[in-house]
N, C-alpha and C positions, 0 to 999 in steps of 0.2 A: 392580473399582480401576485406576486409568488406568496403562497402561504407559510414559506419556510423562510427562515434568515441562514444565509452562507457565512462561513469563517473560513480562514486559508490559514495553518498553524504551522510555521516554521519550527524546525526543530534544529539549534546549532550547536554541534560538538565540539567547536573551534579544535584546541590541541585534544581532548579526548578520543582515545580509538574506543571501540565497539565490537563485541562479539554476540553477532545474532544467531543463535541455532537453529536449524530446522529438523525436521522428523526426517530420519534417513542420510543426515551428514556426520561426519565425525566432528570433534573436537578441535581437529586440524583445518576445521574449513568454516566458513564464517558466509551467511547471507550479506549483502550490502544494505539489506531493509526489514522492515518491520511488517509483517500482515495485519489486517483489521482484529482478528481474534485475539491475538497476541498484545497489541497494543489497548484493547477494551480492557483486557483482565488485569494487565499492570495498570492503567489508569485508574480502574477499581479498586485493586488495593489501595493505593495510594489516597483514593476517595475515603477507605473504610478507618485506614491511619488517622486521615485529618477528622473525620467527621463521628466517626464510630460504628458500631455495629448496626444499629437501630435507623441511622441515616441511610446506609450503604443499602439496605434490606430495602427501604421503602424506594431508593431509587431503582432497584432488579425490580420492581414489581411494575414499575411503570412502562416495562418492555413487554414486547407481545413474547410468549414461551407457551410450552406443552400447558402449562398450570392456568397461563395467563393469554388464551388465544387473541381475544377481542382487544387486546390492547394496541393502541397505534405509537409509534416509537417515538420515545421525546426527542432524541436526535440519533443520527446517523454519521458514521464516519468511513472513511474510506482506509484502506493500507497505508502504508507510508509509502512516498516514492524520493525518490533524487531530484533536487534543485541543484541549478549551477550558477553561478554569477558568472556573464560573459560582458565584461564594459558596465557598461550602466544598465544592462539588461540581464533579466533573471530569466533562466531557460528553465521551466517546469515540464519533467518527463512523466507523460502516461501511457501505462498499459496498451500494444497495440490490440485493438479488438481482434479476435479469433473470427473474421471475415473478412473477404478482399473489399478494399475501398471500392467507390462508386466510380466506375471507367476504369475500373483495373484490368489490362490488356489479357484477353482469353478468359474473362470471366463470363462476356456473353458469345463462347464459341467462336470468337475471332483473333488474330494475331497471339495464338497462342505458343506458336511454335519456337519462337525468341525466347527462352528462358535465362539470357544472362541477366537480366536486370533481376529475376528472381534470387538469383543465389545472394545476391546483395539484402534483396528485399526481407529473406527469409531471417537474417540475423538483427534485424530491428527489433528487439522484443519492447522496445520503449520509444515512442516518439515524442519530440518538443510539442508543446500545446500547439504554438502556429501550424506546424505539419498535420497535427492530429486533426485539429479543426477544419482544416481544407481537404483533407482527405476523407473524414467519416460526418461530417455537418455541411462542406462546403461543395466547391465545385468537382470534388473528388482527384481522382490521380489522371495527370496530364502528362503528355505525351514530353514534355522536359523531364518530368519526374522521373519516365521511365528511361530517357537517353543519360540522366545523371546516374541511374543506377548501373546501366550497363557499362558508362565510363568507370565507374566506382568500381567495377566487377574487373573491368581490366586492365586499369591502372594504379589502384588503390588511391586515385587523388581526382579530386573535382572541386570547382570552386563556383558553384552557382547553388540556387535557392535552396536545396537542401542542406547545403554544407553549410550556409552561412546561418542557417536555423539551428544549427548545430546538431542535426539528426545522426552525425556519425559519432559525436563528442561524449556520448553516453559514460564510457569507462572514465573520463579524464577527470570524471568528479571525485572518485574517489582510490586508493589504493591499497589491496588485500595484501595481509603480510603474518607471517609466521612469529609469535611472540613466545621466547622461551619458558619455560614455569619449572618450580622445582616441586614435587608432592613428596613430603615427609609422612613414613608408614607411622601411624601410632604406638604401635607395639614395640618394634623393633627400632625405631627414629631412622632406619633406612630410608636415602633419597633416592627419588626417580626424577631424572630430566624428560620432561614432556612438552610438545607444542599448542600453543591455541591459534585458530586462524582469527584475526582482528582487522575492520576496516578502518580506515583513517580519511575522512573528509576534508578536502584542500582547507586552508586557511592562512591567513597572513597576518604579523603584526604591522601595527601602524600605531601614531601617537597616542591612541585611546585605548591601546592593549589588543587583544586578539579580534581579528573580523573573520567569521565564516565566510570562504569563498562558495563553499558547497554543502550540503547538508541534506537532511529529510523534510518533507512536507505532507501534510494530509488535510484532507477537503471534511468539514464537519457541518453538519445539516440540520438547524434545529426548528422544529415545529414550532409554529409562532408563540401558542401558548405555555410551550416550556423553556423561553428565551431566557427566564430568571434562572434557571442552572447553571447558565454561563460562568456565573462568577464563581460558584464553588467548584466547577469544573475543571475552569482556570488555576484555582489555588492548588487543586490536587495535582494538576500538570507540571506547574511547578514544583511541587515535592518531589513528582517524580524524578523530573529534571535533575533534583540535587542527588537523589539517591540510585541513578542511572537507570538504563534501560538495557534488558538481555543479558547475559551471563559475565562473568568475571567481575562484578561490581564489588566485590572486597578489593580488586584491583584498583577500584576507580574508572573502571570499563564504564562508558555508556551515558555518562554525566550529558546534560545539553541545558542550552538555555531555550526558555519560549519566545517566539515571536507571534501572538495571538492578532491577526490581522482582518481585516472585513475583505471581501472577496475584491482581488484586484479588477482592475478593468478587464485587462486582457482575458479572464475569465469569465466576465457576466454571458457574454455571447454563448460560449459551452454550455455554463451552468444551467442557463435558459432556454435555450434551445429550442425551438416550439415544430421544427419541421421533423422530427424526428419518427421513424416508424418504426425502431427498436431501440431496447436498452442495453448497454454495456456495463458491466458488473467494473466498480473502482473499489470491489472491498471482497472479502471473502463472503459467500450465501448458503445458509442453510434452513430449509422450512420441510416440513411433515406435518400431516401429507402434503406433495407437490401438484398446485394446480393441473390439471392434464393442459390446459392450453398452453402451459409456460414453454413446455419443450417442443410444442409443434415450430419447426425452422427456428431453432435455436441451434447453437454452435457454441461447445461448452469444454472445457476440461474440469477433471474433480482430483482433488487433492486428499488423501488423508491427515486428519490433524490430532496429536496427541500429546504425550509430553509428561512430565512430573510435577508433581503438586510441589509448589514451593516449600511448604511447610511439613513436609511428611516425604519418607522412600515410597510414597505411592504413585501410579500411574491414574492420569486421568483417562476416561474411557474413550475410547477413539472414535471418531467420528468424520464422515465424509462430504467434504466441502466443495460446492462449485467456486472455482477460482478466478482472479481478476481477469479481465479481457473477454471472460464468456459473453455470450450474446443472445437475447432473448426477446420475444414478441413483445412482451409486455413489460412493466416495472414488477422486480423482483423485491420482494416485502422483506422476508427473513424474520426470525425469531432465534429467542436464547436457545440452547440447548444443554439440558442438565447431564453435566461429564463427571458427576460425583462418583468417585470409586465406591465400591460396594461396604468395604472395611472401613470407609470414613465417614463419622457422623458427625462430627464437629459442626458445620454448617453445609448449604447446598454450593457445588462447584458450576459455576456456567461457564459456557464458551459461546460467543457473541457470533451468531449469525445473519446478524442486520445487515439487510445489504444499502450501500450506496452506489448508485449506478446514473449514468449522465445519458441523454438520448442521443442516439444517432440515426443517419440516413443508410437505408440498407438498399443495395440494386435489386431489382425486380427480376426473377429470373424469367 
């Protein structure tokens, strides 16, 4: 019996465009999704506006940090990922783990010469839940999968299991475009034209209004004793939806409606998989000091996380985090990391390195 309660939360943007900035990309570019640390910060800020400073300080004290290293996280959240409505089915995309699936050709020293399938395989940064589950928790990579990837490489056309599952349709869920904007100089009143990258998720109009055909979702895992937090967090998330997530909020960008769901049946086998040998990150992850055993036989990527404070022109301290899809031999825990700028004394600023991971099977070498 699991000691955790899982939720799946969908963010439906409808007609709203969104601008999700990332470190290292200009304003003319946008990510199509929001990572766990950014979502956590925005959510906690909305929680503070709704319930006040004391309430948010009490909430943050529940999490493990350098100040409170022994705490157990009251909840964990993944980064956001894309979902796409396909007829009556919803396709949820997950980050592909940074390790080859079981039975991947050539991973055991055989059949490694033909890399035609690899050309398409390496472009699949996100996999539909059905394929992810099969490759990393089920039978693994099959000869049919290999042949379909080869066909796809050769002709860009296939009508097999991977195709029907939506494996090659990730980009169909959203469109990225440039929005013209005018900046006005405060002193001279001179105008300057610039462009902002925005993402638009697919929607349609029906008799009941606007229906989101794609959007973002994230996983949420509560510890049993902290489930009572759910109502307050849900209220804060609704407030965040009204205010908007990401940049360009003054123009109405980033507004969403919340669908707070019990974990759908298609997810149960994935979240509660008992045959795992490793864990793969669905969120960013930071911890210091790191357990030595965590990096043995691990496969990971690291990204610098930074950004500006919303309430000042100061930069948060930079921190390096493990990214989604990183694979570890045991379940990573994570902590909040204090990123308060030295010149800022109003309150402490934290970035979430709390890990949410899923169990996977890894091929024995």
